[in-house]
Structures are given as C-alpha cells and as structure tokens.
PDB file with one MODEL, atoms N, CA, C and O in Angstrom:
MODEL        1
ATOM      1  N   UNK A   1      -2.433 -17.405 -11.251  1.00  0.00           N
ATOM      2  CA  UNK A   1      -2.717 -17.482  -9.844  1.00  0.00           C
ATOM      3  C   UNK A   1      -3.422 -16.186  -9.431  1.00  0.00           C
ATOM      4  O   UNK A   1      -3.077 -15.101  -9.899  1.00  0.00           O
ATOM      5  N   UNK A   2      -4.390 -16.317  -8.565  1.00  0.00           N
ATOM      6  CA  UNK A   2      -5.135 -15.152  -8.101  1.00  0.00           C
ATOM      7  C   UNK A   2      -4.274 -14.328  -7.147  1.00  0.00           C
ATOM      8  O   UNK A   2      -3.731 -14.848  -6.173  1.00  0.00           O
ATOM      9  N   UNK A   3      -4.159 -13.029  -7.446  1.00  0.00           N
ATOM     10  CA  UNK A   3      -3.333 -12.121  -6.645  1.00  0.00           C
ATOM     11  C   UNK A   3      -4.174 -10.912  -6.252  1.00  0.00           C
ATOM     12  O   UNK A   3      -4.804 -10.280  -7.101  1.00  0.00           O
ATOM     13  N   UNK A   4      -4.177 -10.599  -4.971  1.00  0.00           N
ATOM     14  CA  UNK A   4      -4.828  -9.383  -4.477  1.00  0.00           C
ATOM     15  C   UNK A   4      -3.732  -8.347  -4.270  1.00  0.00           C
ATOM     16  O   UNK A   4      -2.711  -8.627  -3.642  1.00  0.00           O
ATOM     17  N   UNK A   5      -3.951  -7.146  -4.804  1.00  0.00           N
ATOM     18  CA  UNK A   5      -2.961  -6.073  -4.663  1.00  0.00           C
ATOM     19  C   UNK A   5      -3.536  -5.015  -3.728  1.00  0.00           C
ATOM     20  O   UNK A   5      -4.565  -4.402  -4.015  1.00  0.00           O
ATOM     21  N   UNK A   6      -2.849  -4.814  -2.600  1.00  0.00           N
ATOM     22  CA  UNK A   6      -3.227  -3.809  -1.602  1.00  0.00           C
ATOM     23  C   UNK A   6      -2.254  -2.647  -1.680  1.00  0.00           C
ATOM     24  O   UNK A   6      -1.154  -2.777  -2.215  1.00  0.00           O
ATOM     25  N   UNK A   7      -2.671  -1.510  -1.139  1.00  0.00           N
ATOM     26  CA  UNK A   7      -1.821  -0.334  -1.102  1.00  0.00           C
ATOM     27  C   UNK A   7      -2.283   0.741  -2.059  1.00  0.00           C
ATOM     28  O   UNK A   7      -1.662   1.799  -2.158  1.00  0.00           O
ATOM     29  N   UNK A   8      -3.374   0.475  -2.769  1.00  0.00           N
ATOM     30  CA  UNK A   8      -3.947   1.480  -3.665  1.00  0.00           C
ATOM     31  C   UNK A   8      -4.821   2.416  -2.849  1.00  0.00           C
ATOM     32  O   UNK A   8      -5.468   1.979  -1.897  1.00  0.00           O
ATOM     33  N   UNK A   9      -4.853   3.673  -3.195  1.00  0.00           N
ATOM     34  CA  UNK A   9      -5.679   4.617  -2.439  1.00  0.00           C
ATOM     35  C   UNK A   9      -7.165   4.300  -2.581  1.00  0.00           C
ATOM     36  O   UNK A   9      -7.959   4.705  -1.731  1.00  0.00           O
ATOM     37  N   UNK A  10      -7.558   3.584  -3.638  1.00  0.00           N
ATOM     38  CA  UNK A  10      -8.959   3.232  -3.871  1.00  0.00           C
ATOM     39  C   UNK A  10      -9.341   1.904  -3.226  1.00  0.00           C
ATOM     40  O   UNK A  10     -10.489   1.475  -3.351  1.00  0.00           O
ATOM     41  N   UNK A  11      -8.423   1.251  -2.548  1.00  0.00           N
ATOM     42  CA  UNK A  11      -8.704  -0.048  -1.933  1.00  0.00           C
ATOM     43  C   UNK A  11      -7.771  -1.107  -2.488  1.00  0.00           C
ATOM     44  O   UNK A  11      -6.562  -0.892  -2.575  1.00  0.00           O
ATOM     45  N   UNK A  12      -8.329  -2.256  -2.866  1.00  0.00           N
ATOM     46  CA  UNK A  12      -7.510  -3.322  -3.425  1.00  0.00           C
ATOM     47  C   UNK A  12      -8.174  -3.873  -4.679  1.00  0.00           C
ATOM     48  O   UNK A  12      -9.363  -3.654  -4.914  1.00  0.00           O
ATOM     49  N   UNK A  13      -7.389  -4.593  -5.487  1.00  0.00           N
ATOM     50  CA  UNK A  13      -7.922  -5.225  -6.683  1.00  0.00           C
ATOM     51  C   UNK A  13      -7.402  -6.654  -6.730  1.00  0.00           C
ATOM     52  O   UNK A  13      -6.373  -6.964  -6.130  1.00  0.00           O
ATOM     53  N   UNK A  14      -8.111  -7.525  -7.443  1.00  0.00           N
ATOM     54  CA  UNK A  14      -7.675  -8.896  -7.655  1.00  0.00           C
ATOM     55  C   UNK A  14      -7.413  -9.110  -9.128  1.00  0.00           C
ATOM     56  O   UNK A  14      -8.215  -8.716  -9.975  1.00  0.00           O
ATOM     57  N   UNK A  15      -6.282  -9.738  -9.435  1.00  0.00           N
ATOM     58  CA  UNK A  15      -5.895 -10.027 -10.818  1.00  0.00           C
ATOM     59  C   UNK A  15      -5.291 -11.427 -10.867  1.00  0.00           C
ATOM     60  O   UNK A  15      -4.848 -11.963  -9.850  1.00  0.00           O
ATOM     61  N   UNK A  16      -5.279 -12.010 -12.063  1.00  0.00           N
ATOM     62  CA  UNK A  16      -4.602 -13.282 -12.274  1.00  0.00           C
ATOM     63  C   UNK A  16      -3.226 -12.999 -12.866  1.00  0.00           C
ATOM     64  O   UNK A  16      -3.112 -12.332 -13.895  1.00  0.00           O
ATOM     65  N   UNK A  17      -2.176 -13.510 -12.213  1.00  0.00           N
ATOM     66  CA  UNK A  17      -0.805 -13.311 -12.681  1.00  0.00           C
ATOM     67  C   UNK A  17      -0.136 -14.666 -12.909  1.00  0.00           C
ATOM     68  O   UNK A  17      -0.414 -15.636 -12.204  1.00  0.00           O
ATOM     69  N   UNK A  18       0.739 -14.714 -13.894  1.00  0.00           N
ATOM     70  CA  UNK A  18       1.531 -15.910 -14.159  1.00  0.00           C
ATOM     71  C   UNK A  18       2.811 -15.919 -13.319  1.00  0.00           C
ATOM     72  O   UNK A  18       3.315 -16.980 -12.951  1.00  0.00           O
ATOM     73  N   UNK A  19       3.329 -14.722 -13.021  1.00  0.00           N
ATOM     74  CA  UNK A  19       4.573 -14.578 -12.262  1.00  0.00           C
ATOM     75  C   UNK A  19       4.288 -13.650 -11.083  1.00  0.00           C
ATOM     76  O   UNK A  19       3.636 -12.618 -11.244  1.00  0.00           O
ATOM     77  N   UNK A  20       4.773 -14.016  -9.911  1.00  0.00           N
ATOM     78  CA  UNK A  20       4.566 -13.211  -8.708  1.00  0.00           C
ATOM     79  C   UNK A  20       5.774 -12.306  -8.494  1.00  0.00           C
ATOM     80  O   UNK A  20       6.898 -12.798  -8.384  1.00  0.00           O
ATOM     81  N   UNK A  21       5.560 -10.981  -8.432  1.00  0.00           N
ATOM     82  CA  UNK A  21       6.684 -10.068  -8.172  1.00  0.00           C
ATOM     83  C   UNK A  21       7.267 -10.304  -6.780  1.00  0.00           C
ATOM     84  O   UNK A  21       6.561 -10.710  -5.858  1.00  0.00           O
ATOM     85  N   UNK A  22       8.545 -10.046  -6.647  1.00  0.00           N
ATOM     86  CA  UNK A  22       9.241 -10.206  -5.369  1.00  0.00           C
ATOM     87  C   UNK A  22       9.311  -8.876  -4.629  1.00  0.00           C
ATOM     88  O   UNK A  22       9.124  -7.810  -5.214  1.00  0.00           O
ATOM     89  N   UNK A  23       9.582  -8.961  -3.346  1.00  0.00           N
ATOM     90  CA  UNK A  23       9.760  -7.756  -2.535  1.00  0.00           C
ATOM     91  C   UNK A  23      10.892  -6.934  -3.142  1.00  0.00           C
ATOM     92  O   UNK A  23      11.946  -7.472  -3.481  1.00  0.00           O
ATOM     93  N   UNK A  24      10.669  -5.620  -3.277  1.00  0.00           N
ATOM     94  CA  UNK A  24      11.657  -4.715  -3.844  1.00  0.00           C
ATOM     95  C   UNK A  24      11.434  -4.436  -5.314  1.00  0.00           C
ATOM     96  O   UNK A  24      11.956  -3.453  -5.841  1.00  0.00           O
ATOM     97  N   UNK A  25      10.660  -5.291  -5.998  1.00  0.00           N
ATOM     98  CA  UNK A  25      10.374  -5.050  -7.409  1.00  0.00           C
ATOM     99  C   UNK A  25       9.282  -3.988  -7.541  1.00  0.00           C
ATOM    100  O   UNK A  25       8.463  -3.806  -6.640  1.00  0.00           O
ATOM    101  N   UNK A  26       9.285  -3.303  -8.665  1.00  0.00           N
ATOM    102  CA  UNK A  26       8.283  -2.279  -8.945  1.00  0.00           C
ATOM    103  C   UNK A  26       7.268  -2.825  -9.933  1.00  0.00           C
ATOM    104  O   UNK A  26       7.625  -3.469 -10.919  1.00  0.00           O
ATOM    105  N   UNK A  27       5.993  -2.560  -9.655  1.00  0.00           N
ATOM    106  CA  UNK A  27       4.913  -2.977 -10.553  1.00  0.00           C
ATOM    107  C   UNK A  27       4.088  -1.756 -10.930  1.00  0.00           C
ATOM    108  O   UNK A  27       3.966  -0.813 -10.149  1.00  0.00           O
ATOM    109  N   UNK A  28       3.529  -1.780 -12.121  1.00  0.00           N
ATOM    110  CA  UNK A  28       2.595  -0.745 -12.550  1.00  0.00           C
ATOM    111  C   UNK A  28       1.241  -1.418 -12.729  1.00  0.00           C
ATOM    112  O   UNK A  28       1.121  -2.406 -13.453  1.00  0.00           O
ATOM    113  N   UNK A  29       0.227  -0.880 -12.067  1.00  0.00           N
ATOM    114  CA  UNK A  29      -1.110  -1.454 -12.102  1.00  0.00           C
ATOM    115  C   UNK A  29      -2.036  -0.483 -12.820  1.00  0.00           C
ATOM    116  O   UNK A  29      -2.205   0.656 -12.385  1.00  0.00           O
ATOM    117  N   UNK A  30      -2.633  -0.929 -13.912  1.00  0.00           N
ATOM    118  CA  UNK A  30      -3.639  -0.154 -14.632  1.00  0.00           C
ATOM    119  C   UNK A  30      -4.994  -0.730 -14.228  1.00  0.00           C
ATOM    120  O   UNK A  30      -5.313  -1.863 -14.589  1.00  0.00           O
ATOM    121  N   UNK A  31      -5.787   0.026 -13.491  1.00  0.00           N
ATOM    122  CA  UNK A  31      -7.040  -0.515 -12.976  1.00  0.00           C
ATOM    123  C   UNK A  31      -8.259   0.277 -13.418  1.00  0.00           C
ATOM    124  O   UNK A  31      -9.316   0.186 -12.794  1.00  0.00           O
ATOM    125  N   UNK A  32      -8.127   1.035 -14.463  1.00  0.00           N
ATOM    126  CA  UNK A  32      -9.238   1.796 -15.031  1.00  0.00           C
ATOM    127  C   UNK A  32      -8.752   2.501 -16.277  1.00  0.00           C
ATOM    128  O   UNK A  32      -7.551   2.508 -16.548  1.00  0.00           O
ATOM    129  N   UNK A  33      -9.667   3.104 -17.054  1.00  0.00           N
ATOM    130  CA  UNK A  33      -9.264   3.755 -18.294  1.00  0.00           C
ATOM    131  C   UNK A  33      -8.222   4.857 -18.091  1.00  0.00           C
ATOM    132  O   UNK A  33      -7.329   5.021 -18.922  1.00  0.00           O
ATOM    133  N   UNK A  34      -8.325   5.600 -17.012  1.00  0.00           N
ATOM    134  CA  UNK A  34      -7.375   6.676 -16.722  1.00  0.00           C
ATOM    135  C   UNK A  34      -6.717   6.499 -15.364  1.00  0.00           C
ATOM    136  O   UNK A  34      -6.159   7.452 -14.819  1.00  0.00           O
ATOM    137  N   UNK A  35      -6.775   5.287 -14.807  1.00  0.00           N
ATOM    138  CA  UNK A  35      -6.279   5.071 -13.454  1.00  0.00           C
ATOM    139  C   UNK A  35      -5.137   4.071 -13.458  1.00  0.00           C
ATOM    140  O   UNK A  35      -5.271   2.948 -13.945  1.00  0.00           O
ATOM    141  N   UNK A  36      -4.022   4.498 -12.912  1.00  0.00           N
ATOM    142  CA  UNK A  36      -2.875   3.607 -12.773  1.00  0.00           C
ATOM    143  C   UNK A  36      -2.061   4.029 -11.562  1.00  0.00           C
ATOM    144  O   UNK A  36      -2.106   5.181 -11.129  1.00  0.00           O
ATOM    145  N   UNK A  37      -1.322   3.076 -11.031  1.00  0.00           N
ATOM    146  CA  UNK A  37      -0.415   3.358  -9.929  1.00  0.00           C
ATOM    147  C   UNK A  37       0.841   2.522 -10.136  1.00  0.00           C
ATOM    148  O   UNK A  37       0.775   1.372 -10.572  1.00  0.00           O
ATOM    149  N   UNK A  38       1.976   3.112  -9.818  1.00  0.00           N
ATOM    150  CA  UNK A  38       3.233   2.380  -9.853  1.00  0.00           C
ATOM    151  C   UNK A  38       3.720   2.289  -8.426  1.00  0.00           C
ATOM    152  O   UNK A  38       3.734   3.285  -7.702  1.00  0.00           O
ATOM    153  N   UNK A  39       4.119   1.096  -8.017  1.00  0.00           N
ATOM    154  CA  UNK A  39       4.534   0.934  -6.638  1.00  0.00           C
ATOM    155  C   UNK A  39       5.568  -0.156  -6.449  1.00  0.00           C
ATOM    156  O   UNK A  39       5.735  -1.041  -7.288  1.00  0.00           O
ATOM    157  N   UNK A  40       6.252  -0.066  -5.329  1.00  0.00           N
ATOM    158  CA  UNK A  40       7.252  -1.066  -4.947  1.00  0.00           C
ATOM    159  C   UNK A  40       6.573  -2.113  -4.074  1.00  0.00           C
ATOM    160  O   UNK A  40       5.834  -1.775  -3.148  1.00  0.00           O
ATOM    161  N   UNK A  41       6.823  -3.371  -4.370  1.00  0.00           N
ATOM    162  CA  UNK A  41       6.268  -4.465  -3.566  1.00  0.00           C
ATOM    163  C   UNK A  41       7.002  -4.477  -2.231  1.00  0.00           C
ATOM    164  O   UNK A  41       8.225  -4.607  -2.181  1.00  0.00           O
ATOM    165  N   UNK A  42       6.225  -4.337  -1.134  1.00  0.00           N
ATOM    166  CA  UNK A  42       6.852  -4.314   0.190  1.00  0.00           C
ATOM    167  C   UNK A  42       6.499  -5.546   1.021  1.00  0.00           C
ATOM    168  O   UNK A  42       7.205  -5.868   1.977  1.00  0.00           O
ATOM    169  N   UNK A  43       5.400  -6.249   0.662  1.00  0.00           N
ATOM    170  CA  UNK A  43       5.002  -7.461   1.387  1.00  0.00           C
ATOM    171  C   UNK A  43       4.399  -8.440   0.395  1.00  0.00           C
ATOM    172  O   UNK A  43       3.628  -8.051  -0.482  1.00  0.00           O
ATOM    173  N   UNK A  44       4.757  -9.732   0.538  1.00  0.00           N
ATOM    174  CA  UNK A  44       4.137 -10.806  -0.235  1.00  0.00           C
ATOM    175  C   UNK A  44       3.626 -11.839   0.766  1.00  0.00           C
ATOM    176  O   UNK A  44       4.413 -12.459   1.482  1.00  0.00           O
ATOM    177  N   UNK A  45       2.297 -12.024   0.813  1.00  0.00           N
ATOM    178  CA  UNK A  45       1.688 -13.013   1.703  1.00  0.00           C
ATOM    179  C   UNK A  45       1.052 -14.112   0.870  1.00  0.00           C
ATOM    180  O   UNK A  45       0.460 -13.846  -0.177  1.00  0.00           O
ATOM    181  N   UNK A  46       1.177 -15.352   1.340  1.00  0.00           N
ATOM    182  CA  UNK A  46       0.564 -16.496   0.674  1.00  0.00           C
ATOM    183  C   UNK A  46      -0.576 -17.010   1.549  1.00  0.00           C
ATOM    184  O   UNK A  46      -0.381 -17.282   2.734  1.00  0.00           O
ATOM    185  N   UNK A  47      -1.765 -17.142   0.962  1.00  0.00           N
ATOM    186  CA  UNK A  47      -2.917 -17.705   1.655  1.00  0.00           C
ATOM    187  C   UNK A  47      -3.208 -19.059   1.019  1.00  0.00           C
ATOM    188  O   UNK A  47      -3.486 -19.138  -0.178  1.00  0.00           O
ATOM    189  N   UNK A  48      -3.144 -20.122   1.811  1.00  0.00           N
ATOM    190  CA  UNK A  48      -3.385 -21.470   1.299  1.00  0.00           C
ATOM    191  C   UNK A  48      -4.412 -22.145   2.190  1.00  0.00           C
ATOM    192  O   UNK A  48      -4.231 -22.236   3.405  1.00  0.00           O
ATOM    193  N   UNK A  49      -5.503 -22.622   1.571  1.00  0.00           N
ATOM    194  CA  UNK A  49      -6.528 -23.367   2.293  1.00  0.00           C
ATOM    195  C   UNK A  49      -6.591 -24.753   1.662  1.00  0.00           C
ATOM    196  O   UNK A  49      -7.202 -24.938   0.609  1.00  0.00           O
ATOM    197  N   UNK A  50      -5.964 -25.712   2.304  1.00  0.00           N
ATOM    198  CA  UNK A  50      -5.877 -27.063   1.764  1.00  0.00           C
ATOM    199  C   UNK A  50      -7.245 -27.720   1.646  1.00  0.00           C
ATOM    200  O   UNK A  50      -7.475 -28.479   0.705  1.00  0.00           O
ATOM    201  N   UNK A  51      -8.151 -27.452   2.567  1.00  0.00           N
ATOM    202  CA  UNK A  51      -9.461 -28.109   2.568  1.00  0.00           C
ATOM    203  C   UNK A  51     -10.324 -27.666   1.399  1.00  0.00           C
ATOM    204  O   UNK A  51     -11.103 -28.462   0.875  1.00  0.00           O
ATOM    205  N   UNK A  52     -10.202 -26.413   0.980  1.00  0.00           N
ATOM    206  CA  UNK A  52     -10.990 -25.907  -0.151  1.00  0.00           C
ATOM    207  C   UNK A  52     -10.180 -25.885  -1.447  1.00  0.00           C
ATOM    208  O   UNK A  52     -10.675 -25.424  -2.476  1.00  0.00           O
ATOM    209  N   UNK A  53      -8.944 -26.377  -1.405  1.00  0.00           N
ATOM    210  CA  UNK A  53      -8.045 -26.361  -2.560  1.00  0.00           C
ATOM    211  C   UNK A  53      -7.959 -24.948  -3.144  1.00  0.00           C
ATOM    212  O   UNK A  53      -8.091 -24.743  -4.350  1.00  0.00           O
ATOM    213  N   UNK A  54      -7.732 -23.984  -2.251  1.00  0.00           N
ATOM    214  CA  UNK A  54      -7.697 -22.569  -2.633  1.00  0.00           C
ATOM    215  C   UNK A  54      -6.340 -21.982  -2.274  1.00  0.00           C
ATOM    216  O   UNK A  54      -5.783 -22.264  -1.213  1.00  0.00           O
ATOM    217  N   UNK A  55      -5.822 -21.161  -3.175  1.00  0.00           N
ATOM    218  CA  UNK A  55      -4.558 -20.474  -2.933  1.00  0.00           C
ATOM    219  C   UNK A  55      -4.667 -19.057  -3.466  1.00  0.00           C
ATOM    220  O   UNK A  55      -5.200 -18.836  -4.553  1.00  0.00           O
ATOM    221  N   UNK A  56      -4.165 -18.100  -2.704  1.00  0.00           N
ATOM    222  CA  UNK A  56      -4.186 -16.704  -3.130  1.00  0.00           C
ATOM    223  C   UNK A  56      -2.932 -16.031  -2.613  1.00  0.00           C
ATOM    224  O   UNK A  56      -2.448 -16.337  -1.523  1.00  0.00           O
ATOM    225  N   UNK A  57      -2.411 -15.107  -3.413  1.00  0.00           N
ATOM    226  CA  UNK A  57      -1.254 -14.306  -3.023  1.00  0.00           C
ATOM    227  C   UNK A  57      -1.752 -12.889  -2.745  1.00  0.00           C
ATOM    228  O   UNK A  57      -2.583 -12.363  -3.485  1.00  0.00           O
ATOM    229  N   UNK A  58      -1.249 -12.278  -1.685  1.00  0.00           N
ATOM    230  CA  UNK A  58      -1.614 -10.907  -1.352  1.00  0.00           C
ATOM    231  C   UNK A  58      -0.344 -10.061  -1.404  1.00  0.00           C
ATOM    232  O   UNK A  58       0.579 -10.258  -0.614  1.00  0.00           O
ATOM    233  N   UNK A  59      -0.310  -9.107  -2.352  1.00  0.00           N
ATOM    234  CA  UNK A  59       0.821  -8.186  -2.492  1.00  0.00           C
ATOM    235  C   UNK A  59       0.441  -6.854  -1.863  1.00  0.00           C
ATOM    236  O   UNK A  59      -0.670  -6.366  -2.067  1.00  0.00           O
ATOM    237  N   UNK A  60       1.327  -6.281  -1.123  1.00  0.00           N
ATOM    238  CA  UNK A  60       1.145  -4.914  -0.639  1.00  0.00           C
ATOM    239  C   UNK A  60       2.210  -4.070  -1.315  1.00  0.00           C
ATOM    240  O   UNK A  60       3.398  -4.392  -1.292  1.00  0.00           O
ATOM    241  N   UNK A  61       1.753  -2.980  -1.917  1.00  0.00           N
ATOM    242  CA  UNK A  61       2.691  -2.092  -2.606  1.00  0.00           C
ATOM    243  C   UNK A  61       2.707  -0.722  -1.952  1.00  0.00           C
ATOM    244  O   UNK A  61       1.735  -0.297  -1.326  1.00  0.00           O
ATOM    245  N   UNK A  62       3.843  -0.036  -2.112  1.00  0.00           N
ATOM    246  CA  UNK A  62       3.989   1.345  -1.653  1.00  0.00           C
ATOM    247  C   UNK A  62       4.117   2.189  -2.908  1.00  0.00           C
ATOM    248  O   UNK A  62       5.099   2.059  -3.639  1.00  0.00           O
ATOM    249  N   UNK A  63       3.128   3.064  -3.176  1.00  0.00           N
ATOM    250  CA  UNK A  63       3.175   3.882  -4.406  1.00  0.00           C
ATOM    251  C   UNK A  63       4.463   4.704  -4.494  1.00  0.00           C
ATOM    252  O   UNK A  63       4.953   5.237  -3.499  1.00  0.00           O
ATOM    253  N   UNK A  64       4.990   4.788  -5.710  1.00  0.00           N
ATOM    254  CA  UNK A  64       6.143   5.629  -6.011  1.00  0.00           C
ATOM    255  C   UNK A  64       5.749   6.571  -7.130  1.00  0.00           C
ATOM    256  O   UNK A  64       4.824   6.288  -7.891  1.00  0.00           O
ATOM    257  N   UNK A  65       6.452   7.692  -7.232  1.00  0.00           N
ATOM    258  CA  UNK A  65       6.107   8.666  -8.280  1.00  0.00           C
ATOM    259  C   UNK A  65       6.803   8.377  -9.524  1.00  0.00           C
ATOM    260  O   UNK A  65       6.630   9.095 -10.509  1.00  0.00           O
TER     261      UNK A  65
ENDMDL
END
C-alpha cells in the first residue's frame, strides 16, 4: 500500500508498505545513502478516493534520538 511519511526535516517521502505502523510505534526510515531518521508515529490518516479506486495512508512521525 502506498504510504506517505511526513515529519522529516527534508519534507516527505512515499514508500510501499505491507504493514501500516500504529500510533505510538517507532519506525526507522532510510531515505538516502547516509540519511535516516527514527521517529514515533503520531498520526495515521487514510485517504480513500472511491471514484479513482485510489487509497493512500499518510503517516506523521515525530523524530526521536
């Protein structure tokens, strides 16, 4: 499923995930050769457009050290 991850200092990224993290879970995102962020999921939004048969999940994370 297409997932957009927000909360990165560089903007957002889109990835395909098989499992959607829940609020409170921690995820580590590697988005470049030397770029990664670890964050806690604070918001999960579902975008569904029935007419275009489109579905997307939007995760917002809060970076943790």
